[in-house]
C-alpha positions as YAML, in Angstrom:
chain: A
units: angstrom
residues:
- id: 1
  name: UNK
  ca: [-10.79, -10.21, -17.58]
- id: 2
  name: UNK
  ca: [-7.52, -11.81, -16.44]
- id: 3
  name: UNK
  ca: [-7.34, -12.28, -12.71]
- id: 4
  name: UNK
  ca: [-10.89, -12.90, -11.59]
- id: 5
  name: UNK
  ca: [-12.18, -12.54, -8.08]
- id: 6
  name: UNK
  ca: [-11.70, -16.29, -7.65]
- id: 7
  name: UNK
  ca: [-7.99, -15.98, -8.46]
- id: 8
  name: UNK
  ca: [-7.37, -13.32, -5.84]
- id: 9
  name: UNK
  ca: [-6.32, -14.70, -2.46]
- id: 10
  name: UNK
  ca: [-6.24, -12.24, 0.43]
- id: 11
  name: UNK
  ca: [-2.96, -12.37, 2.33]
- id: 12
  name: UNK
  ca: [-2.84, -12.97, 6.09]
- id: 13
  name: UNK
  ca: [-6.64, -13.13, 6.19]
- id: 14
  name: UNK
  ca: [-7.01, -14.84, 9.56]
- id: 15
  name: UNK
  ca: [-4.35, -12.61, 11.10]
- id: 16
  name: UNK
  ca: [-6.05, -9.46, 9.78]
- id: 17
  name: UNK
  ca: [-9.44, -10.49, 11.14]
- id: 18
  name: UNK
  ca: [-7.90, -11.27, 14.52]
- id: 19
  name: UNK
  ca: [-6.00, -7.97, 14.52]
- id: 20
  name: UNK
  ca: [-9.10, -5.89, 13.81]
- id: 21
  name: UNK
  ca: [-11.03, -7.58, 16.65]
- id: 22
  name: UNK
  ca: [-14.25, -6.87, 14.78]
- id: 23
  name: UNK
  ca: [-17.19, -5.65, 16.84]
- id: 24
  name: UNK
  ca: [-20.48, -6.74, 15.19]
- id: 25
  name: UNK
  ca: [-21.95, -3.23, 15.40]
- id: 26
  name: UNK
  ca: [-18.74, -1.41, 14.48]
- id: 27
  name: UNK
  ca: [-17.83, 0.66, 11.45]
- id: 28
  name: UNK
  ca: [-14.74, -0.42, 9.51]
- id: 29
  name: UNK
  ca: [-12.78, 0.81, 6.50]
- id: 30
  name: UNK
  ca: [-10.95, -1.24, 3.86]
- id: 31
  name: UNK
  ca: [-8.65, 1.30, 2.22]
- id: 32
  name: UNK
  ca: [-7.56, -1.06, -0.57]
- id: 33
  name: UNK
  ca: [-10.53, -3.19, -1.67]
- id: 34
  name: UNK
  ca: [-8.75, -5.01, -4.52]
- id: 35
  name: UNK
  ca: [-11.12, -7.88, -5.27]
- id: 36
  name: UNK
  ca: [-12.68, -7.83, -1.84]
- id: 37
  name: UNK
  ca: [-11.24, -10.88, -0.11]
- id: 38
  name: UNK
  ca: [-10.65, -9.04, 3.16]
- id: 39
  name: UNK
  ca: [-13.84, -7.00, 2.81]
- id: 40
  name: UNK
  ca: [-16.07, -10.03, 2.36]
- id: 41
  name: UNK
  ca: [-14.54, -11.67, 5.43]
- id: 42
  name: UNK
  ca: [-15.11, -8.52, 7.49]
- id: 43
  name: UNK
  ca: [-18.72, -8.31, 6.33]
- id: 44
  name: UNK
  ca: [-19.25, -11.93, 7.38]
- id: 45
  name: UNK
  ca: [-18.28, -10.96, 10.95]
- id: 46
  name: UNK
  ca: [-20.38, -7.81, 11.14]
- id: 47
  name: UNK
  ca: [-23.89, -7.82, 12.55]
- id: 48
  name: UNK
  ca: [-26.95, -6.03, 11.11]
- id: 49
  name: UNK
  ca: [-25.85, -2.70, 12.65]
- id: 50
  name: UNK
  ca: [-22.28, -2.98, 11.38]
- id: 51
  name: UNK
  ca: [-20.89, -1.03, 8.46]
- id: 52
  name: UNK
  ca: [-17.97, -1.42, 6.03]
- id: 53
  name: UNK
  ca: [-16.69, 1.41, 3.83]
- id: 54
  name: UNK
  ca: [-14.23, 0.44, 1.10]
- id: 55
  name: UNK
  ca: [-11.96, 2.55, -1.11]
- id: 56
  name: UNK
  ca: [-9.91, 1.75, -4.19]
- id: 57
  name: UNK
  ca: [-8.40, 3.91, -6.89]
- id: 58
  name: UNK
  ca: [-8.63, 1.15, -9.51]
- id: 59
  name: UNK
  ca: [-11.92, 1.44, -11.45]
- id: 60
  name: UNK
  ca: [-11.94, -2.32, -12.06]
- id: 61
  name: UNK
  ca: [-11.75, -2.97, -8.32]
- id: 62
  name: UNK
  ca: [-14.57, -0.49, -7.71]
- id: 63
  name: UNK
  ca: [-16.70, -2.26, -10.32]
- id: 64
  name: UNK
  ca: [-16.06, -5.57, -8.54]
- id: 65
  name: UNK
  ca: [-17.06, -3.97, -5.23]
- id: 66
  name: UNK
  ca: [-20.32, -2.64, -6.64]
- id: 67
  name: UNK
  ca: [-21.35, -6.22, -7.35]
- id: 68
  name: UNK
  ca: [-21.66, -6.75, -3.59]
- id: 69
  name: UNK
  ca: [-25.32, -6.30, -2.70]
- id: 70
  name: UNK
  ca: [-25.26, -5.57, 1.03]
- id: 71
  name: UNK
  ca: [-26.79, -2.49, 2.68]
- id: 72
  name: UNK
  ca: [-23.96, -2.48, 5.22]
- id: 73
  name: UNK
  ca: [-21.36, -2.00, 2.46]
- id: 74
  name: UNK
  ca: [-20.32, 0.89, 0.24]
- id: 75
  name: UNK
  ca: [-17.34, 1.36, -2.07]
- id: 76
  name: UNK
  ca: [-15.78, 4.59, -3.32]
- id: 77
  name: UNK
  ca: [-13.45, 5.33, -6.22]
- id: 78
  name: UNK
  ca: [-10.74, 7.07, -4.21]
- id: 79
  name: UNK
  ca: [-7.15, 6.72, -3.09]
- id: 80
  name: UNK
  ca: [-6.48, 5.54, 0.46]
- id: 81
  name: UNK
  ca: [-5.25, 9.01, 1.40]
- id: 82
  name: UNK
  ca: [-8.77, 10.34, 0.68]
- id: 83
  name: UNK
  ca: [-10.10, 8.48, 3.71]
- id: 84
  name: UNK
  ca: [-11.27, 11.55, 5.61]
- id: 85
  name: UNK
  ca: [-13.09, 13.02, 2.62]
- id: 86
  name: UNK
  ca: [-14.90, 9.72, 2.06]
- id: 87
  name: UNK
  ca: [-15.85, 9.41, 5.74]
- id: 88
  name: UNK
  ca: [-17.15, 12.97, 5.80]
- id: 89
  name: UNK
  ca: [-19.26, 12.30, 2.71]
- id: 90
  name: UNK
  ca: [-20.55, 9.11, 4.35]
- id: 91
  name: UNK
  ca: [-21.55, 10.92, 7.54]
- id: 92
  name: UNK
  ca: [-19.00, 9.04, 9.66]
- id: 93
  name: UNK
  ca: [-16.70, 10.72, 12.16]
- id: 94
  name: UNK
  ca: [-14.87, 7.84, 13.87]
- id: 95
  name: UNK
  ca: [-14.46, 4.16, 13.02]
- id: 96
  name: UNK
  ca: [-13.52, 1.05, 14.96]
- id: 97
  name: UNK
  ca: [-10.98, -0.30, 12.49]
- id: 98
  name: UNK
  ca: [-9.01, 0.46, 9.33]
- id: 99
  name: UNK
  ca: [-7.27, -2.03, 7.02]
- id: 100
  name: UNK
  ca: [-4.72, -1.23, 4.33]
- id: 101
  name: UNK
  ca: [-3.32, -3.99, 2.10]
- id: 102
  name: UNK
  ca: [-0.59, -2.13, 0.24]
- id: 103
  name: UNK
  ca: [0.94, -2.60, -3.17]
- id: 104
  name: UNK
  ca: [-0.35, -4.12, -6.39]
- id: 105
  name: UNK
  ca: [-3.10, -6.75, -6.46]
- id: 106
  name: UNK
  ca: [-3.02, -10.13, -8.18]
- id: 107
  name: UNK
  ca: [-5.61, -9.12, -10.82]
- id: 108
  name: UNK
  ca: [-3.54, -6.05, -11.68]
- id: 109
  name: UNK
  ca: [-0.37, -8.14, -12.05]
- id: 110
  name: UNK
  ca: [-2.09, -10.81, -14.12]
- id: 111
  name: UNK
  ca: [-3.73, -8.47, -16.64]
- id: 112
  name: UNK
  ca: [-1.15, -7.68, -19.39]
- id: 113
  name: UNK
  ca: [-3.14, -4.59, -20.41]
- id: 114
  name: UNK
  ca: [-2.30, -2.95, -17.08]
- id: 115
  name: UNK
  ca: [1.45, -3.10, -17.70]
- id: 116
  name: UNK
  ca: [2.54, -4.02, -14.17]
- id: 117
  name: UNK
  ca: [4.40, -7.19, -15.08]
- id: 118
  name: UNK
  ca: [7.01, -8.15, -17.66]
- id: 119
  name: UNK
  ca: [5.91, -11.81, -17.65]
- id: 120
  name: UNK
  ca: [3.40, -11.04, -20.42]
- id: 121
  name: UNK
  ca: [3.82, -8.30, -23.00]
- id: 122
  name: UNK
  ca: [1.57, -5.30, -22.66]
- id: 123
  name: UNK
  ca: [1.50, -1.50, -22.75]
- id: 124
  name: UNK
  ca: [3.89, 0.09, -20.24]
- id: 125
  name: UNK
  ca: [1.19, 1.73, -18.14]
- id: 126
  name: UNK
  ca: [1.44, 0.74, -14.44]
- id: 127
  name: UNK
  ca: [-1.19, 3.20, -13.19]
- id: 128
  name: UNK
  ca: [-3.47, 1.87, -10.48]
- id: 129
  name: UNK
  ca: [-6.00, 4.43, -11.66]
- id: 130
  name: UNK
  ca: [-5.75, 4.44, -15.47]
- id: 131
  name: UNK
  ca: [-7.81, 7.62, -15.64]
- id: 132
  name: UNK
  ca: [-5.20, 9.79, -13.91]
- id: 133
  name: UNK
  ca: [-1.60, 10.79, -14.30]
- id: 134
  name: UNK
  ca: [1.18, 9.83, -16.72]
- id: 135
  name: UNK
  ca: [1.92, 6.22, -17.60]
- id: 136
  name: UNK
  ca: [5.31, 4.67, -16.94]
- id: 137
  name: UNK
  ca: [6.04, 4.95, -20.67]
- id: 138
  name: UNK
  ca: [5.22, 8.66, -20.67]
- id: 139
  name: UNK
  ca: [7.43, 9.28, -17.65]
- id: 140
  name: UNK
  ca: [10.36, 7.38, -19.16]
- id: 141
  name: UNK
  ca: [9.99, 9.34, -22.41]
- id: 142
  name: UNK
  ca: [10.56, 12.72, -20.73]
- id: 143
  name: UNK
  ca: [12.69, 11.99, -17.65]
- id: 144
  name: UNK
  ca: [16.40, 12.77, -17.66]
- id: 145
  name: UNK
  ca: [18.99, 10.06, -17.20]
- id: 146
  name: UNK
  ca: [19.64, 11.37, -13.70]
- id: 147
  name: UNK
  ca: [15.93, 11.25, -12.79]
- id: 148
  name: UNK
  ca: [15.64, 7.69, -14.09]
- id: 149
  name: UNK
  ca: [18.76, 6.62, -12.19]
- id: 150
  name: UNK
  ca: [17.58, 8.21, -8.94]
- id: 151
  name: UNK
  ca: [14.08, 6.71, -9.21]
- id: 152
  name: UNK
  ca: [15.38, 3.19, -9.86]
- id: 153
  name: UNK
  ca: [17.93, 3.46, -7.05]
- id: 154
  name: UNK
  ca: [15.49, 4.99, -4.60]
- id: 155
  name: UNK
  ca: [12.32, 3.02, -5.20]
- id: 156
  name: UNK
  ca: [13.84, -0.21, -6.52]
- id: 157
  name: UNK
  ca: [16.91, -0.29, -4.27]
- id: 158
  name: UNK
  ca: [18.70, -1.32, -7.44]
- id: 159
  name: UNK
  ca: [22.51, -1.33, -7.35]
- id: 160
  name: UNK
  ca: [22.68, -1.27, -11.15]
- id: 161
  name: UNK
  ca: [20.54, 1.88, -11.41]
- id: 162
  name: UNK
  ca: [23.20, 3.85, -13.29]
- id: 163
  name: UNK
  ca: [23.79, 1.39, -16.18]
- id: 164
  name: UNK
  ca: [20.06, 0.71, -16.40]
- id: 165
  name: UNK
  ca: [19.29, 4.42, -16.74]
- id: 166
  name: UNK
  ca: [22.00, 4.79, -19.35]
- id: 167
  name: UNK
  ca: [20.63, 1.84, -21.32]
- id: 168
  name: UNK
  ca: [17.07, 3.23, -21.18]
- id: 169
  name: UNK
  ca: [18.15, 6.64, -22.48]
- id: 170
  name: UNK
  ca: [20.20, 5.05, -25.27]
- id: 171
  name: UNK
  ca: [17.31, 2.77, -26.25]
- id: 172
  name: UNK
  ca: [14.70, 5.52, -26.37]
- id: 173
  name: UNK
  ca: [16.83, 7.43, -28.89]
- id: 174
  name: UNK
  ca: [16.26, 4.52, -31.25]
- id: 175
  name: UNK
  ca: [12.57, 3.95, -30.51]
- id: 176
  name: UNK
  ca: [10.00, 4.92, -27.87]
- id: 177
  name: UNK
  ca: [9.83, 2.49, -24.93]
- id: 178
  name: UNK
  ca: [6.14, 1.60, -24.76]
- id: 179
  name: UNK
  ca: [5.91, -2.15, -23.99]
- id: 180
  name: UNK
  ca: [6.68, -4.15, -20.86]
- id: 181
  name: UNK
  ca: [8.80, -6.82, -22.52]
- id: 182
  name: UNK
  ca: [10.66, -4.11, -24.43]
- id: 183
  name: UNK
  ca: [11.71, -2.43, -21.17]
- id: 184
  name: UNK
  ca: [12.57, -5.76, -19.54]
- id: 185
  name: UNK
  ca: [14.90, -6.61, -22.41]
- id: 186
  name: UNK
  ca: [16.64, -3.23, -22.14]
- id: 187
  name: UNK
  ca: [17.17, -3.70, -18.40]
- id: 188
  name: UNK
  ca: [18.55, -7.22, -18.95]
- id: 189
  name: UNK
  ca: [21.33, -5.82, -21.13]
- id: 190
  name: UNK
  ca: [22.48, -3.54, -18.30]
- id: 191
  name: UNK
  ca: [22.29, -5.89, -15.29]
- id: 192
  name: UNK
  ca: [25.41, -8.01, -14.94]
- id: 193
  name: UNK
  ca: [24.11, -10.41, -12.30]
- id: 194
  name: UNK
  ca: [21.04, -10.96, -10.18]
- id: 195
  name: UNK
  ca: [19.91, -13.01, -7.20]
- id: 196
  name: UNK
  ca: [18.89, -16.56, -8.06]
- id: 197
  name: UNK
  ca: [15.29, -16.74, -9.19]
- id: 198
  name: UNK
  ca: [14.84, -12.99, -9.68]
- id: 199
  name: UNK
  ca: [14.39, -11.48, -13.12]
- id: 200
  name: UNK
  ca: [16.82, -8.61, -13.87]
- id: 201
  name: UNK
  ca: [13.87, -6.25, -14.44]
- id: 202
  name: UNK
  ca: [12.12, -6.91, -11.12]
- id: 203
  name: UNK
  ca: [13.54, -3.96, -9.19]
- id: 204
  name: UNK
  ca: [13.18, -1.52, -12.09]
- id: 205
  name: UNK
  ca: [9.50, -2.42, -12.55]
- id: 206
  name: UNK
  ca: [8.92, -2.02, -8.81]
- id: 207
  name: UNK
  ca: [10.57, 1.39, -8.88]
- id: 208
  name: UNK
  ca: [8.50, 2.67, -11.80]
- id: 209
  name: UNK
  ca: [5.26, 1.37, -10.30]
- id: 210
  name: UNK
  ca: [5.95, 3.09, -6.97]
- id: 211
  name: UNK
  ca: [6.90, 6.33, -8.72]
- id: 212
  name: UNK
  ca: [3.96, 6.43, -11.15]
- id: 213
  name: UNK
  ca: [1.45, 5.79, -8.37]
- id: 214
  name: UNK
  ca: [3.22, 7.90, -5.72]
- id: 215
  name: UNK
  ca: [2.84, 4.93, -3.39]
- id: 216
  name: UNK
  ca: [5.15, 6.09, -0.61]
- id: 217
  name: UNK
  ca: [3.50, 9.52, -0.52]
- id: 218
  name: UNK
  ca: [0.13, 7.76, -0.30]
- id: 219
  name: UNK
  ca: [1.25, 5.78, 2.76]
- id: 220
  name: UNK
  ca: [2.64, 8.89, 4.43]
- id: 221
  name: UNK
  ca: [-0.72, 10.66, 4.00]
- id: 222
  name: UNK
  ca: [-2.90, 7.62, 4.69]
- id: 223
  name: UNK
  ca: [-1.60, 6.64, 8.11]
- id: 224
  name: UNK
  ca: [-2.04, 10.03, 9.85]
- id: 225
  name: UNK
  ca: [-5.55, 10.25, 8.34]
- id: 226
  name: UNK
  ca: [-6.45, 6.75, 9.51]
- id: 227
  name: UNK
  ca: [-5.17, 7.35, 13.04]
- id: 228
  name: UNK
  ca: [-7.07, 10.64, 13.24]
- id: 229
  name: UNK
  ca: [-10.36, 8.87, 12.48]
- id: 230
  name: UNK
  ca: [-9.95, 5.84, 14.74]
- id: 231
  name: UNK
  ca: [-12.11, 5.80, 17.83]
- id: 232
  name: UNK
  ca: [-10.37, 5.02, 21.15]
- id: 233
  name: UNK
  ca: [-9.77, 1.28, 21.12]
- id: 234
  name: UNK
  ca: [-10.01, 1.21, 17.33]
- id: 235
  name: UNK
  ca: [-7.32, -0.66, 15.40]
- id: 236
  name: UNK
  ca: [-5.23, -0.04, 12.32]
- id: 237
  name: UNK
  ca: [-3.90, -3.07, 10.41]
- id: 238
  name: UNK
  ca: [-1.42, -2.54, 7.57]
- id: 239
  name: UNK
  ca: [-0.10, -5.28, 5.27]
- id: 240
  name: UNK
  ca: [3.04, -4.33, 3.35]
- id: 241
  name: UNK
  ca: [5.04, -6.29, 0.80]
- id: 242
  name: UNK
  ca: [8.43, -4.64, 0.48]
- id: 243
  name: UNK
  ca: [10.92, -2.91, 2.72]
- id: 244
  name: UNK
  ca: [10.21, 0.65, 1.60]
- id: 245
  name: UNK
  ca: [6.53, 0.38, 2.50]
- id: 246
  name: UNK
  ca: [7.22, -1.39, 5.77]
- id: 247
  name: UNK
  ca: [9.82, 1.15, 6.93]
- id: 248
  name: UNK
  ca: [7.39, 4.02, 6.47]
- id: 249
  name: UNK
  ca: [4.59, 2.17, 8.27]
- id: 250
  name: UNK
  ca: [6.91, 1.16, 11.10]
- id: 251
  name: UNK
  ca: [8.30, 4.66, 11.59]
- id: 252
  name: UNK
  ca: [4.92, 6.42, 11.47]
- id: 253
  name: UNK
  ca: [3.37, 4.02, 13.96]
- id: 254
  name: UNK
  ca: [6.39, 4.28, 16.24]
- id: 255
  name: UNK
  ca: [6.17, 8.08, 16.21]
- id: 256
  name: UNK
  ca: [2.51, 8.00, 17.22]
- id: 257
  name: UNK
  ca: [3.27, 5.47, 19.96]
- id: 258
  name: UNK
  ca: [5.58, 7.87, 21.81]
- id: 259
  name: UNK
  ca: [3.99, 10.36, 24.16]
- id: 260
  name: UNK
  ca: [4.93, 14.01, 23.52]
- id: 261
  name: UNK
  ca: [7.32, 15.19, 26.21]
- id: 262
  name: UNK
  ca: [5.87, 17.87, 28.48]
- id: 263
  name: UNK
  ca: [7.65, 21.20, 28.60]
- id: 264
  name: UNK
  ca: [7.98, 21.22, 32.38]
- id: 265
  name: UNK
  ca: [10.28, 18.23, 32.69]
- id: 266
  name: UNK
  ca: [11.23, 16.49, 34.89]
- id: 267
  name: UNK
  ca: [7.98, 14.79, 35.87]
- id: 268
  name: UNK
  ca: [7.47, 11.57, 37.69]
- id: 269
  name: UNK
  ca: [6.83, 8.58, 35.43]
- id: 270
  name: UNK
  ca: [3.20, 8.30, 36.47]
- id: 271
  name: UNK
  ca: [2.62, 11.87, 35.28]
- id: 272
  name: UNK
  ca: [3.93, 11.25, 31.76]
- id: 273
  name: UNK
  ca: [1.21, 11.70, 29.13]
- id: 274
  name: UNK
  ca: [-0.25, 8.70, 27.36]
- id: 275
  name: UNK
  ca: [0.77, 8.16, 23.73]
- id: 276
  name: UNK
  ca: [-1.91, 8.30, 21.05]
- id: 277
  name: UNK
  ca: [-1.16, 4.79, 19.84]
- id: 278
  name: UNK
  ca: [-0.28, 1.39, 21.26]
- id: 279
  name: UNK
  ca: [1.60, -0.98, 18.97]
- id: 280
  name: UNK
  ca: [0.29, -4.53, 19.30]
- id: 281
  name: UNK
  ca: [3.21, -6.92, 19.06]
- id: 282
  name: UNK
  ca: [5.79, -7.35, 16.34]
- id: 283
  name: UNK
  ca: [5.18, -7.53, 12.61]
- id: 284
  name: UNK
  ca: [3.38, -10.74, 11.72]
- id: 285
  name: UNK
  ca: [4.43, -12.92, 8.81]
- id: 286
  name: UNK
  ca: [2.50, -15.52, 6.80]
- id: 287
  name: UNK
  ca: [2.78, -19.14, 7.83]
- id: 288
  name: UNK
  ca: [4.77, -21.66, 5.82]
- id: 289
  name: UNK
  ca: [1.47, -23.22, 4.74]
- id: 290
  name: UNK
  ca: [0.15, -19.90, 3.39]
- id: 291
  name: UNK
  ca: [3.39, -19.20, 1.52]
- id: 292
  name: UNK
  ca: [3.25, -22.67, -0.03]
- id: 293
  name: UNK
  ca: [-0.32, -22.16, -1.23]
- id: 294
  name: UNK
  ca: [0.16, -18.50, -2.19]
- id: 295
  name: UNK
  ca: [3.82, -17.65, -3.01]
- id: 296
  name: UNK
  ca: [2.98, -13.94, -3.36]
- id: 297
  name: UNK
  ca: [2.43, -13.86, 0.40]
- id: 298
  name: UNK
  ca: [6.11, -14.59, 1.05]
- id: 299
  name: UNK
  ca: [7.23, -11.00, 1.68]
- id: 300
  name: UNK
  ca: [4.08, -9.83, 3.49]
- id: 301
  name: UNK
  ca: [4.25, -8.16, 6.90]
- id: 302
  name: UNK
  ca: [1.27, -7.18, 9.04]
- id: 303
  name: UNK
  ca: [1.65, -4.37, 11.58]
- id: 304
  name: UNK
  ca: [-1.15, -3.63, 14.02]
- id: 305
  name: UNK
  ca: [-1.76, -0.72, 16.38]
- id: 306
  name: UNK
  ca: [-4.56, 0.40, 18.66]
- id: 307
  name: UNK
  ca: [-5.71, 3.96, 19.21]
- id: 308
  name: UNK
  ca: [-5.77, 5.25, 22.77]
- id: 309
  name: UNK
  ca: [-7.80, 8.16, 24.06]
- id: 310
  name: UNK
  ca: [-4.83, 10.54, 24.01]
- id: 311
  name: UNK
  ca: [-4.57, 13.40, 21.49]
- id: 312
  name: UNK
  ca: [-2.77, 12.65, 18.24]
- id: 313
  name: UNK
  ca: [0.15, 14.84, 17.17]
- id: 314
  name: UNK
  ca: [-0.78, 14.60, 13.53]
- id: 315
  name: UNK
  ca: [1.56, 17.39, 12.51]
- id: 316
  name: UNK
  ca: [4.52, 15.30, 13.72]
- id: 317
  name: UNK
  ca: [3.48, 12.35, 11.55]
- id: 318
  name: UNK
  ca: [2.95, 14.55, 8.53]
- id: 319
  name: UNK
  ca: [6.42, 16.04, 8.94]
- id: 320
  name: UNK
  ca: [7.96, 12.57, 8.75]
- id: 321
  name: UNK
  ca: [6.59, 12.26, 5.23]
- id: 322
  name: UNK
  ca: [7.39, 9.78, 2.45]
- id: 323
  name: UNK
  ca: [11.15, 9.85, 3.08]
- id: 324
  name: UNK
  ca: [10.68, 7.84, 6.29]
- id: 325
  name: UNK
  ca: [11.98, 4.80, 4.39]
- id: 326
  name: UNK
  ca: [15.47, 6.32, 4.46]
- id: 327
  name: UNK
  ca: [15.84, 5.71, 8.19]
...
């Protein structure tokens, strides 16, 4: 199929391995297996008693994972937010590290049949799990002009959302919008200008992909679950690729890194409770050399945090929810 394992290049690989500080006998989770670049590198650092549990909601990724013959490794067809269910089924309570590499993978982008990219013509699908939920074409066929406008503005941060939505509704009256190049051409008629080097349809395709896969909701559910299952000293590493993802990750981690204020204030500083999380440095970016060899790494950011022994106010994180990107 297009986009083989060889073509997939894990982003920020060395930085992720350093961030996870892998203990040879530890148990780790890769929430987004993809084609296994990060997972294989983690396995190479684990000892005989170590364990790696991987998840992915893409059946093709799961099939690639099942080709790994290693008793320390297992892969599950599940969304990242299903982490706790998978750990329970695996007989695991706490883990020493969790990795999430967000967004769409290179094999998904490069396979025209998946409908993620307008660079090759294909069905307008965009589902990471093709067995569940409506396709992008099905959503566009039934959504109102207002819903289309709001989705493109919200998830694509597209300033031409209104004319694009109007053009989509006008075009679907003439014929169903079912192909990637067909949608890209419609968007191009409505966008008056665009940043150098960016196709007019880029932001619209991003918006539809995020909406169809409920990606921001997934992040908002995934991070509280991951933090709840990290052992003290365990680390969470999250790689994001656009500002909406990164804002949610940043805000959720920041909320967990603030100790809950005691009711009987004022207290002396030494009596303040410990936060549940310690953020380890600023967001890390790929080197110039990595960007040159893998241009898709350009927008990547890696955020890393370490679990303390303090209780986690999970309810607070869950209240923040998928609208954290607005802040």
